[in-house]
N, C-alpha and C positions, 0 to 999 in steps of 0.2 A: 085542641085537647090538652090539658095541663097534665103534669106528672101523675097527680093523684088519680085523676080520672083514667089515664092509661094503665095504672097499676091495679085499680079496681075492674076494669073491663077486661083485663086479660088474666086476672088472677086464677080463675078456675083452670085454665090450660096450662099454668106453669108447672115447672118440675119441683120437687120437695126442695132441692136447692134455691131456686128461683123465688119459691114462695116464702123462705127464710128470710131472703134479701129483701123482699117486699115488705114483710112486716116490720124489718128493723128500720126500713127508711121510712115508713108510716109513722112510727112511733118516735123515730129520733133524726129526723130529717136534719134537724140543726146540727148535728154531730156528724151526719154521714155527708154532708156538702162539703167539708174539708177533707175528708180521707181520700187517699188513693185507692185505686182498685185493689191493690194488695193488702192496704190496710183494712178496708172494709170487709174482704175477704177473711183475713184472720180473725176481726171481730166477731163475726158471724159463725165461721167455722166451716166456710166452704172455700172452693179453690178460686184463684183468681179467674181463671178462665170462665168460671160460672157467673161472676160478676160480669165480666165483658158479654157473655152471651146473653146475661139478663137487659143489660142495656140494649143489645141489638133487639131483642124480643119486643122491647117498648117502642122500637121505632127509632132509637136514637143511632146516630152514625158514631157509634164508639162510647166508651165511657165517659171521657170529657164532656161530652154534649149533655149527658145524662146529669153529670156533677152541675153543668151551667143551670140546668132546669132545677136542681135542687136549691142553688144559691139564689136562684130567681124566687123560689117559695120562701126562703129566708127573707128577703127584701121586703116581700108584700104581705107577708103574715106574722113575722115576729113584732111583738111590742116592743117599745124602746127598753123595758126592764130586761126583756129577754136577751136583747142584743148586748146589752151591757154585761148580763150574765156570762155570754158567750166568751169574752175576751177577758174575763175574771182571773183565768189560770194561766194568762200568758206573762212572762216577765217582760220589762219594758225594753229590753233590747230585742227581743223577739217582735214585739209589736212596731217598734220602728223599722225593722226589715219588713215586716209584713206589710205594713201600709204603705211604704213607699213602693214595694214591688207591685202592691195592686194597683196603686195609682199610675204606675208605669205602664202596666199590662191594660189598664182601661184606656189610656191614651193610645196605645199601639193598635188596640181593637177598633177603637172609634175611626183611626184614621185608616185602616186597612178596609173596613165594612162602609164607610160614608160613600154616598153616589157623588161625584164631582157635579154632575149634572143637575142633580137636586140642590145643591149647594149654590151653584150659580142661579138656578130660577129663584132661590130665596133672596140672593142679593137684587136681583132685577125686580122681585116683588116689593122689596123695602123702597127701592127708587121710584116706582111706579104709583105707590101707594098715595091717596089723597091725604089720609091722616094715619099715623101708626101707634097702636096701641100695644105696650109690652105688659103681659100679665104673669105675675109669679109671686106666689105666696109662702109664708113659712120659711123654710130652708132654701127655697129658690129666689127669695126676695134678694139676697146679695148679689147674685147672678143678674138679676134683673136691672139692679141699681148700676152696676159696672156697665152692663150693656147700654143702658140710657144714657148715663154720663158721657160716654165717647160718642153716641150717637147725637147727642144733643149738639156737639160741635160742627154737625154736619148738616142737621135736618132741624127746622123749627115746629114742625107737625108731629110732635110726639107725646103722648099722655102714658105716665107711668102709674101701673095698678099692682102695688105691693103689699097693701093691707086692708083690713075690715073686713066685714061679713056682707050684710046688705049693700054696702057703699061700693062693692065692686061692680055691681049692677049699675049704679047710679052713674059711675065714672066711664062705663062703656055703653051708656044708653044711647047717645047719639051717634054711635058707630052704625055704618050701613054700607051699600053699595061703594066700591072703589076704595074703602078702607082695609087696613090690615091688622090683624091681631097676632102677636107672637106671644103662644102660650107656653110657659115653662114649669114642669113637676117631675119630679123624680120620686120612687118609691118612698114612703107610704104616700100615694098621690093624693094630693090637696082636692077635695070634693069640690070646693068651691071654685077652683082653676077649673075644672072640667065642666061644671055647671056655667061658668061664664064663657066658656069657647061655644058650648051648645047654644048659650042665648045669641051670641054674636053671629054663630052661622045661621041662626035661623033669620038674622037681620040682613042677610046677604054680604057679611064680612068675609074676605078672604083670611083663612087660618094659616099659620105656620107654627107648627109643635116642635118644642126643643125637649126631648125626653130620653129615656134609656133604652126603650124598645119598641118595635113596630107593633107590639102586642098591648102597650102602654093603651090606658082609656083615652089619652090626649090623641093618640095617633088615627083612633077612627074616624074623628071629626076633622081632621086636618087635610087641606088641600096639597101641603108639603110638610114632611116630617123629617127632621135631622136627628139622628139617634147619637147619644153619646154614653158612652158604657159609665155606669156608675157602681159596680159591684163592689161591696164593702159590708163585711159582717160586722157592724159596730152600731152604736146608737148615733154616729155621726155619719152623715152621707159625704160619699165621695163626690165632689164636684169640680174635680181637676179636670178631666177629660170635657166637661160642660164649658168651663172656663177657656180651655183651649179652643173649643170650636167657636164660641162666641167672638174669642179674641181675632180669630181667622176671618170671621164675618166683619168685624170692625176694619181689619186691615183691606180686606177686598173692597169693601165700600170706599174706603178713604183713598184707595189707589185709583178710583174713577174720579175723584174731584180733588185731585193735587193741588192744582193752582189756587182754587177757591179756599181750599183749607190751609193753604199757606199764606195767602192774605189774610185770613182771619186771624191766625196765631201770630201772625207780624203786628197785628193791632192789639191783640191780647197780651202778647208780652209786654206791651209798653205800659199796659194796666199792671201786669203783676209787677213790672219793675217799681213802678211809682208807689205801689202800695205794699211792697215787700212781701208778697204774697209767698214766696219760696226763699229758702235759706241760699245764699252764695249766688254765684252769677250763672250756674247751669241749671236753668229752671225749664221745666217741661209740663206737660199737662197730667202728670201722675198725682 
């Protein structure tokens, strides 16, 4: 049950103060999402303890959990224009601090919440797949390109799907039993990515999702789901934690094939040298 449903279902039994909070949140959730309990209480004219009890009454384990639910609403409901307007009254120094702190918090939360066993199972699934499809559209496309760039040094059986509408289905049409599709999307979720995952699932393809929450529409169809936090009240998605997660997958996969990768790059280095692919002598796969 999302926050709006919780408020609506419990509104009749709320105290007068709690109803004031509920009405304010429903009307101004974009502002309330970034207020402390004390600031929200001051804005509405109730006590801070009333705000805390309100969160508890809705079934949240404290105000921070309610605040996270509010931020989830923003990421899934606000239009791009509304997101831009939210940062319009911040000065550049504040934005710099806020964005870096949010990105660091996203990485920290992702590391704390991720299941190492699921991570290992994803690595194993990549190794055991007959063919690997990596699907990510719109803002997820750069992440998918980064992931596939490094995997292509290790595997030859990769298809990258990062663009198009109808051609998404054309590119995964041959996927079937024994294949793996890694679907990547974050709020506001790409409908075509979700449809592509559903299509592949019906054809017996194993699904790995990389997304922001187990409540994400990508998670419901996934055999394995890796969650990377992407909290950011801006028109630009925060993909920092997702890139860190994918980087960890690349390193974990590479560690299993050290000798083969070393031989591959020894030969590739000679080609890079011959054609001056990189400046200077310190060349790598960047």
